[in-house]
The first five atom37 places (N, CA, C, CB, O) and aatype in JSON, in Angstrom:
{
  "aatype": [12, 14, 11, 11, 2, 19, 8, 19, 19, 11, 15, 7, 2, 7, 17, 0, 19, 11, 11, 6, 7, 16, 15, 1, 0, 15, 15, 19, 8, 1, 11, 5, 2, 16, 0, 17, 11, 0, 7, 9, 11, 19, 0, 11, 1, 6, 7, 7, 6, 0, 18, 10, 8, 7, 1, 3, 7, 1, 9, 1, 6, 11, 2, 15, 18, 7, 11, 3, 15, 2, 14, 14, 11, 7],
  "atom_mask": [
    [1, 1, 1, 1, 1],
    [1, 1, 1, 1, 1],
    [1, 1, 1, 1, 1],
    [1, 1, 1, 1, 1],
    [1, 1, 1, 1, 1],
    [1, 1, 1, 1, 1],
    [1, 1, 1, 1, 1],
    [1, 1, 1, 1, 1],
    [1, 1, 1, 1, 1],
    [1, 1, 1, 1, 1],
    [1, 1, 1, 1, 1],
    [1, 1, 1, 0, 1],
    [1, 1, 1, 1, 1],
    [1, 1, 1, 0, 1],
    [1, 1, 1, 1, 1],
    [1, 1, 1, 1, 1],
    [1, 1, 1, 1, 1],
    [1, 1, 1, 1, 1],
    [1, 1, 1, 1, 1],
    [1, 1, 1, 1, 1],
    [1, 1, 1, 0, 1],
    [1, 1, 1, 1, 1],
    [1, 1, 1, 1, 1],
    [1, 1, 1, 1, 1],
    [1, 1, 1, 1, 1],
    [1, 1, 1, 1, 1],
    [1, 1, 1, 1, 1],
    [1, 1, 1, 1, 1],
    [1, 1, 1, 1, 1],
    [1, 1, 1, 1, 1],
    [1, 1, 1, 1, 1],
    [1, 1, 1, 1, 1],
    [1, 1, 1, 1, 1],
    [1, 1, 1, 1, 1],
    [1, 1, 1, 1, 1],
    [1, 1, 1, 1, 1],
    [1, 1, 1, 1, 1],
    [1, 1, 1, 1, 1],
    [1, 1, 1, 0, 1],
    [1, 1, 1, 1, 1],
    [1, 1, 1, 1, 1],
    [1, 1, 1, 1, 1],
    [1, 1, 1, 1, 1],
    [1, 1, 1, 1, 1],
    [1, 1, 1, 1, 1],
    [1, 1, 1, 1, 1],
    [1, 1, 1, 0, 1],
    [1, 1, 1, 0, 1],
    [1, 1, 1, 1, 1],
    [1, 1, 1, 1, 1],
    [1, 1, 1, 1, 1],
    [1, 1, 1, 1, 1],
    [1, 1, 1, 1, 1],
    [1, 1, 1, 0, 1],
    [1, 1, 1, 1, 1],
    [1, 1, 1, 1, 1],
    [1, 1, 1, 0, 1],
    [1, 1, 1, 1, 1],
    [1, 1, 1, 1, 1],
    [1, 1, 1, 1, 1],
    [1, 1, 1, 1, 1],
    [1, 1, 1, 1, 1],
    [1, 1, 1, 1, 1],
    [1, 1, 1, 1, 1],
    [1, 1, 1, 1, 1],
    [1, 1, 1, 0, 1],
    [1, 1, 1, 1, 1],
    [1, 1, 1, 1, 1],
    [1, 1, 1, 1, 1],
    [1, 1, 1, 1, 1],
    [1, 1, 1, 1, 1],
    [1, 1, 1, 1, 1],
    [1, 1, 1, 1, 1],
    [1, 1, 1, 0, 1]
  ],
  "atom_positions": [
    [[100.92, 145.28, 153.77], [100.21, 144.18, 154.4], [100.38, 144.3, 155.92], [100.73, 142.81, 153.88], [101.5, 144.45, 156.4]],
    [[99.27, 144.24, 156.67], [99.38, 144.35, 158.12], [100.01, 143.09, 158.72], [97.99, 144.59, 158.75], [99.92, 141.99, 158.17]],
    [[100.66, 143.3, 159.87], [101.28, 142.17, 160.57], [100.22, 141.22, 161.08], [102.16, 142.67, 161.73], [99.14, 141.64, 161.49]],
    [[100.53, 139.95, 161.04], [99.64, 138.93, 161.6], [100.39, 138.24, 162.73], [99.17, 137.9, 160.5], [101.45, 137.65, 162.52]],
    [[99.83, 138.31, 163.92], [100.4, 137.59, 165.04], [99.95, 136.15, 164.97], [99.99, 138.23, 166.38], [98.87, 135.84, 164.46]],
    [[100.78, 135.26, 165.5], [100.53, 133.82, 165.42], [100.51, 133.25, 166.83], [101.62, 133.11, 164.55], [101.36, 133.57, 167.66]],
    [[99.51, 132.39, 167.09], [99.37, 131.76, 168.39], [99.46, 130.25, 168.24], [98.03, 132.16, 169.06], [98.85, 129.68, 167.33]],
    [[100.21, 129.62, 169.12], [100.27, 128.15, 169.18], [99.46, 127.76, 170.41], [101.77, 127.61, 169.25], [99.82, 128.08, 171.54]],
    [[98.35, 127.04, 170.17], [97.41, 126.72, 171.23], [97.06, 125.23, 171.23], [96.13, 127.55, 171.09], [97.14, 124.56, 170.2]],
    [[96.67, 124.72, 172.4], [96.22, 123.33, 172.53], [94.93, 123.17, 171.74], [96.01, 122.93, 174.02], [94.03, 124.0, 171.83]],
    [[94.84, 122.1, 170.97], [93.66, 121.85, 170.15], [93.42, 120.35, 170.08], [93.84, 122.45, 168.73], [94.15, 119.63, 169.4]],
    [[92.4, 119.87, 170.76], [92.12, 118.44, 170.77], [93.29, 117.66, 171.29], [0.0, 0.0, 0.0], [93.75, 117.89, 172.41]],
    [[93.8, 116.72, 170.49], [94.94, 115.9, 170.89], [96.27, 116.47, 170.43], [94.78, 114.5, 170.35], [97.31, 115.83, 170.58]],
    [[96.25, 117.68, 169.86], [97.48, 118.25, 169.33], [97.62, 119.72, 169.65], [0.0, 0.0, 0.0], [97.01, 120.23, 170.59]],
    [[98.43, 120.4, 168.84], [98.73, 121.82, 169.0], [98.49, 122.51, 167.68], [100.19, 122.05, 169.5], [99.01, 122.07, 166.65]],
    [[97.71, 123.59, 167.7], [97.35, 124.3, 166.48], [98.14, 125.59, 166.35], [95.87, 124.6, 166.45], [98.41, 126.28, 167.34]],
    [[98.51, 125.92, 165.12], [99.14, 127.19, 164.78], [98.05, 128.04, 164.15], [100.39, 127.01, 163.81], [97.52, 127.7, 163.09]],
    [[97.69, 129.16, 164.8], [96.6, 130.0, 164.32], [97.04, 131.45, 164.17], [95.4, 129.91, 165.27], [97.67, 132.01, 165.07]],
    [[96.7, 132.05, 163.03], [96.93, 133.47, 162.83], [95.77, 134.23, 163.46], [97.08, 133.82, 161.31], [94.63, 133.78, 163.42]],
    [[96.07, 135.39, 164.06], [95.01, 136.23, 164.62], [94.06, 136.64, 163.51], [95.61, 137.48, 165.33], [94.47, 136.93, 162.39]],
    [[92.78, 136.65, 163.84], [91.77, 137.08, 162.88], [91.27, 135.98, 161.96], [0.0, 0.0, 0.0], [90.46, 136.23, 161.08]],
    [[91.75, 134.76, 162.16], [91.28, 133.63, 161.34], [90.64, 132.59, 162.25], [92.44, 132.99, 160.53], [90.99, 132.47, 163.42]],
    [[89.7, 131.85, 161.7], [89.02, 130.83, 162.5], [89.68, 129.46, 162.35], [87.55, 130.75, 162.1], [89.61, 128.62, 163.26]],
    [[90.33, 129.23, 161.22], [90.97, 127.94, 160.98], [92.45, 127.98, 161.33], [90.8, 127.52, 159.52], [93.1, 129.02, 161.21]],
    [[92.95, 126.85, 161.75], [94.38, 126.73, 162.06], [95.19, 126.64, 160.77], [94.65, 125.49, 162.96], [94.75, 126.03, 159.79]],
    [[96.37, 127.24, 160.77], [97.28, 127.12, 159.63], [97.8, 125.69, 159.53], [98.46, 128.12, 159.75], [97.97, 125.14, 158.44]],
    [[98.05, 125.09, 160.71], [98.5, 123.7, 160.77], [98.25, 123.16, 162.18], [100.0, 123.58, 160.39], [98.11, 123.93, 163.13]],
    [[98.21, 121.83, 162.3], [98.04, 121.16, 163.59], [99.14, 120.12, 163.71], [96.6, 120.51, 163.73], [99.44, 119.4, 162.75]],
    [[99.74, 120.04, 164.9], [100.89, 119.16, 165.13], [100.67, 118.31, 166.38], [102.19, 119.98, 165.25], [99.95, 118.72, 167.29]],
    [[101.28, 117.15, 166.41], [101.17, 116.28, 167.59], [101.92, 116.83, 168.78], [101.69, 114.89, 167.27], [101.47, 116.71, 169.92]],
    [[103.09, 117.45, 168.52], [103.93, 117.94, 169.61], [103.95, 119.47, 169.65], [105.36, 117.39, 169.46], [103.94, 120.13, 168.61]],
    [[103.98, 120.01, 170.86], [104.0, 121.46, 171.04], [105.25, 122.06, 170.41], [103.95, 121.81, 172.54], [105.16, 123.11, 169.76]],
    [[106.39, 121.42, 170.57], [107.64, 121.93, 170.04], [107.59, 122.06, 168.51], [108.78, 121.04, 170.45], [108.08, 123.04, 167.96]],
    [[107.02, 121.08, 167.85], [106.9, 121.11, 166.39], [105.98, 122.24, 165.96], [106.37, 119.76, 165.87], [106.26, 122.94, 164.99]],
    [[104.88, 122.42, 166.68], [103.94, 123.5, 166.38], [104.6, 124.86, 166.6], [102.67, 123.38, 167.24], [104.39, 125.78, 165.82]],
    [[105.4, 124.99, 167.66], [106.08, 126.24, 167.97], [107.05, 126.62, 166.84], [106.84, 126.13, 169.31], [107.1, 127.78, 166.43]],
    [[107.8, 125.64, 166.34], [108.72, 125.91, 165.22], [107.95, 126.36, 163.98], [109.55, 124.65, 164.9], [108.39, 127.27, 163.28]],
    [[106.82, 125.72, 163.71], [105.99, 126.11, 162.57], [105.41, 127.51, 162.78], [104.86, 125.1, 162.35], [105.34, 128.3, 161.84]],
    [[105.0, 127.82, 163.99], [104.45, 129.13, 164.31], [105.48, 130.23, 164.12], [0.0, 0.0, 0.0], [105.16, 131.32, 163.65]],
    [[106.72, 129.96, 164.5], [107.8, 130.94, 164.32], [108.01, 131.22, 162.84], [109.11, 130.44, 164.97], [108.2, 132.38, 162.46]],
    [[107.99, 130.18, 162.01], [108.14, 130.37, 160.56], [107.05, 131.28, 160.01], [108.12, 129.01, 159.83], [107.32, 132.18, 159.21]],
    [[105.82, 131.05, 160.44], [104.7, 131.87, 159.96], [104.86, 133.31, 160.44], [103.35, 131.29, 160.46], [104.66, 134.24, 159.66]],
    [[105.23, 133.49, 161.71], [105.41, 134.84, 162.26], [106.51, 135.59, 161.53], [105.73, 134.77, 163.76], [106.38, 136.79, 161.27]],
    [[107.59, 134.92, 161.19], [108.68, 135.55, 160.44], [108.19, 135.98, 159.06], [109.88, 134.6, 160.31], [108.49, 137.08, 158.61]],
    [[107.45, 135.11, 158.4], [106.92, 135.41, 157.07], [105.93, 136.57, 157.12], [106.25, 134.16, 156.48], [105.91, 137.41, 156.22]],
    [[105.11, 136.62, 158.16], [104.08, 137.64, 158.3], [104.61, 138.93, 158.93], [102.92, 137.11, 159.13], [103.95, 139.96, 158.89]],
    [[105.81, 138.87, 159.52], [106.38, 140.04, 160.18], [105.67, 140.38, 161.48], [0.0, 0.0, 0.0], [105.61, 141.55, 161.86]],
    [[105.15, 139.38, 162.17], [104.41, 139.6, 163.41], [105.09, 138.99, 164.61], [0.0, 0.0, 0.0], [106.3, 138.8, 164.64]],
    [[104.27, 138.67, 165.6], [104.77, 138.06, 166.83], [104.24, 136.64, 166.94], [104.37, 138.88, 168.06], [103.16, 136.32, 166.45]],
    [[105.02, 135.78, 167.59], [104.62, 134.4, 167.85], [104.37, 134.25, 169.35], [105.7, 133.39, 167.35], [105.21, 134.64, 170.16]],
    [[103.23, 133.67, 169.69], [102.85, 133.45, 171.09], [102.69, 131.96, 171.32], [101.54, 134.21, 171.44], [101.96, 131.29, 170.59]],
    [[103.37, 131.43, 172.34], [103.25, 130.03, 172.71], [102.39, 129.95, 173.97], [104.66, 129.37, 172.94], [102.74, 130.5, 175.01]],
    [[101.26, 129.26, 173.86], [100.35, 129.09, 174.99], [100.56, 127.71, 175.61], [98.87, 129.27, 174.55], [100.84, 126.75, 174.9]],
    [[100.44, 127.63, 176.92], [100.52, 126.35, 177.62], [99.19, 125.62, 177.57], [0.0, 0.0, 0.0], [98.23, 126.12, 176.98]],
    [[99.13, 124.47, 178.17], [97.88, 123.68, 178.22], [96.75, 124.45, 178.88], [98.12, 122.37, 178.96], [95.57, 124.26, 178.56]],
    [[97.11, 125.35, 179.83], [96.1, 126.13, 180.54], [95.66, 127.36, 179.75], [96.64, 126.56, 181.89], [94.78, 128.1, 180.2]],
    [[96.24, 127.6, 178.58], [95.85, 128.72, 177.73], [96.66, 129.99, 177.98], [0.0, 0.0, 0.0], [96.56, 130.95, 177.21]],
    [[97.45, 130.01, 179.04], [98.24, 131.2, 179.35], [99.49, 131.27, 178.47], [98.65, 131.22, 180.84], [100.05, 130.23, 178.1]],
    [[99.92, 132.47, 178.13], [101.09, 132.65, 177.28], [102.35, 132.28, 178.07], [101.18, 134.12, 176.76], [102.6, 132.8, 179.16]],
    [[103.13, 131.36, 177.49], [104.38, 130.91, 178.12], [105.59, 131.62, 177.54], [104.54, 129.41, 177.94], [106.57, 131.88, 178.25]],
    [[105.51, 131.94, 176.26], [106.66, 132.55, 175.57], [106.15, 133.42, 174.45], [107.63, 131.46, 175.03], [105.08, 133.17, 173.89]],
    [[106.94, 134.46, 174.11], [106.56, 135.37, 173.04], [107.81, 135.85, 172.34], [105.73, 136.57, 173.58], [108.8, 136.19, 173.0]],
    [[107.78, 135.89, 171.02], [108.91, 136.4, 170.23], [108.37, 137.3, 169.13], [109.75, 135.24, 169.63], [107.31, 137.03, 168.56]],
    [[109.1, 138.37, 168.83], [108.7, 139.32, 167.8], [109.6, 139.17, 166.59], [108.75, 140.76, 168.34], [110.82, 139.04, 166.73]],
    [[109.01, 139.19, 165.38], [109.77, 138.98, 164.16], [109.55, 140.07, 163.12], [109.43, 137.66, 163.57], [109.98, 139.93, 161.98]],
    [[108.89, 141.14, 163.49], [108.65, 142.23, 162.55], [109.65, 143.35, 162.74], [0.0, 0.0, 0.0], [110.5, 143.3, 163.63]],
    [[109.54, 144.36, 161.9], [110.37, 145.55, 162.04], [109.85, 146.31, 163.24], [110.35, 146.43, 160.75], [108.67, 146.66, 163.31]],
    [[110.73, 146.57, 164.19], [110.34, 147.23, 165.44], [110.18, 148.73, 165.21], [111.37, 146.97, 166.55], [111.15, 149.41, 164.89]],
    [[108.96, 149.24, 165.39], [108.72, 150.66, 165.22], [109.18, 151.46, 166.43], [107.23, 150.91, 164.96], [109.22, 152.69, 166.4]],
    [[109.53, 150.77, 167.49], [109.97, 151.41, 168.73], [111.21, 150.68, 169.28], [108.82, 151.42, 169.8], [111.14, 150.08, 170.35]],
    [[112.34, 150.71, 168.56], [113.51, 149.94, 168.99], [114.09, 150.5, 170.3], [114.58, 149.95, 167.89], [113.94, 151.69, 170.59]],
    [[114.76, 149.65, 171.07], [115.38, 150.14, 172.31], [116.5, 151.12, 172.01], [115.92, 148.96, 173.15], [117.21, 150.98, 171.01]],
    [[116.65, 152.09, 172.86], [117.73, 153.09, 172.69], [118.93, 152.63, 173.5], [117.26, 154.53, 173.14], [118.8, 152.25, 174.67]],
    [[120.08, 152.67, 172.89], [121.24, 152.15, 173.59], [122.37, 153.0, 173.47], [0.0, 0.0, 0.0], [123.43, 152.7, 174.01]]
  ]
}
């Protein structure tokens, strides 16, 4: 199964959790923080990345939850 990245974006009076490649939101929340927590859960389940967008649409935060095909060398 391919990884699905998840975006938390402003939507009307709330915040929507949306998987890339889908038109409908997985869920909509009143508070950004609640939506971000839900988005992280979806990203972990899907093995993708979670992107938190601000009110202006720009990415504020990003976290990766999949198996890293290019891990850092240490």
